[in-house]
C-alpha positions as CSV (number, residue, x, y, z in Angstrom):
1,M,-8.0,-2.9,-24.0
2,D,-11.4,-1.4,-22.9
3,G,-9.7,1.5,-21.1
4,M,-8.7,-0.9,-18.3
5,P,-5.2,-0.5,-16.9
6,R,-2.9,-3.4,-17.3
7,P,-1.8,-5.1,-14.1
8,P,1.9,-4.9,-13.3
9,A,4.3,-7.4,-14.8
10,S,4.7,-9.2,-11.5
11,E,1.0,-10.0,-11.4
12,R,0.6,-11.2,-15.0
13,Q,1.0,-14.8,-15.7
14,R,3.3,-16.1,-18.4
15,I,0.8,-18.3,-20.2
16,G,2.2,-20.5,-22.9
17,R,5.8,-19.3,-22.4
18,T,8.8,-21.1,-20.9
19,P,10.6,-19.5,-18.0
20,M,13.5,-17.2,-18.9
21,T,16.9,-18.7,-18.4
22,L,19.8,-16.9,-16.6
23,E,21.7,-16.7,-19.9
24,E,18.8,-15.0,-21.6
25,A,18.3,-12.6,-18.7
26,L,22.0,-11.6,-18.7
27,R,21.9,-11.0,-22.5
28,I,18.7,-8.9,-22.2
29,E,20.2,-6.9,-19.3
30,K,23.4,-6.3,-21.2
31,Q,21.5,-5.0,-24.3
32,A,19.3,-2.8,-22.1
33,A,22.4,-1.3,-20.5
34,R,23.9,-0.6,-23.9
35,G,20.7,1.1,-25.0
36,T,20.1,-1.2,-28.0
37,L,16.5,-2.0,-26.8
38,D,13.7,0.4,-27.3
39,L,12.1,0.4,-23.8
40,S,9.2,2.5,-25.1
41,A,8.0,-0.4,-27.3
42,P,5.1,-2.4,-25.8
43,G,6.2,-5.3,-23.7
44,I,9.9,-4.6,-23.9
45,A,10.1,-2.9,-20.5
46,D,8.3,-5.9,-19.0
47,V,10.8,-8.3,-20.5
48,V,13.7,-6.2,-19.2
49,E,12.1,-6.1,-15.7
50,E,11.7,-9.9,-15.8
51,A,15.3,-10.3,-16.9
52,H,16.4,-8.2,-13.9
53,R,14.3,-10.3,-11.5
54,V,15.7,-13.6,-12.9
55,H,19.2,-12.2,-12.5
56,L,18.7,-11.1,-9.0
57,R,17.0,-14.3,-8.0
58,A,20.0,-16.2,-9.4
59,E,22.4,-14.1,-7.5
60,I,20.6,-14.6,-4.2
61,W,19.5,-18.2,-4.5
62,G,21.9,-19.6,-7.1
63,G,21.5,-20.1,-10.8
64,S,20.1,-23.5,-11.2
65,G,17.2,-25.3,-9.5
66,A,19.7,-27.6,-7.7
67,E,21.6,-24.7,-6.2
68,R,18.3,-23.0,-5.0
69,T,17.2,-26.3,-3.4
70,R,20.6,-26.7,-1.7
71,M,20.4,-23.1,-0.3
72,R,16.9,-23.6,1.0
73,R,17.9,-26.8,2.7
74,L,20.9,-25.1,4.3
75,V,18.6,-22.2,5.6
76,A,16.1,-24.7,6.9
77,I,18.8,-26.8,8.7
78,G,20.3,-23.6,10.2
79,A,16.8,-22.4,11.5
80,A,16.1,-25.9,12.9
81,S,19.5,-25.9,14.7
82,V,18.8,-22.5,16.3
83,L,15.3,-23.6,17.3
84,L,16.7,-26.8,18.8
85,F,19.3,-24.9,20.8
86,I,16.7,-22.5,22.2
87,V,14.4,-25.4,23.2
88,G,17.4,-27.1,24.9
89,L,18.2,-24.0,26.9
90,V,14.6,-23.6,28.0
91,V,14.3,-27.2,29.1
92,C,17.6,-27.0,31.0
93,L,16.6,-23.7,32.7
94,S,13.2,-25.2,33.7
95,F,14.9,-28.1,35.6
96,T,17.4,-25.9,37.4
97,Q,14.9,-24.4,39.7
């Protein structure tokens, strides 16, 4: 590769590949933990890192797209509620003087 270093896996695009599912990620992580994968082989460590990212993202935001969307909506509603409360306090305090 012309002596140029490869960019980290997080910066490379997955051109022509479908996204990894949670089931695939869990299977890959399990095999890596058992030691059945050769992490020194080219590309294998990148796939294991991607599997770990998919697993963590699913734990934080939910496994499916619908769960992630629901969680994002709940966070947005909570933030809007706090903002509305603060604006209400400021308005009330401005009229009390």
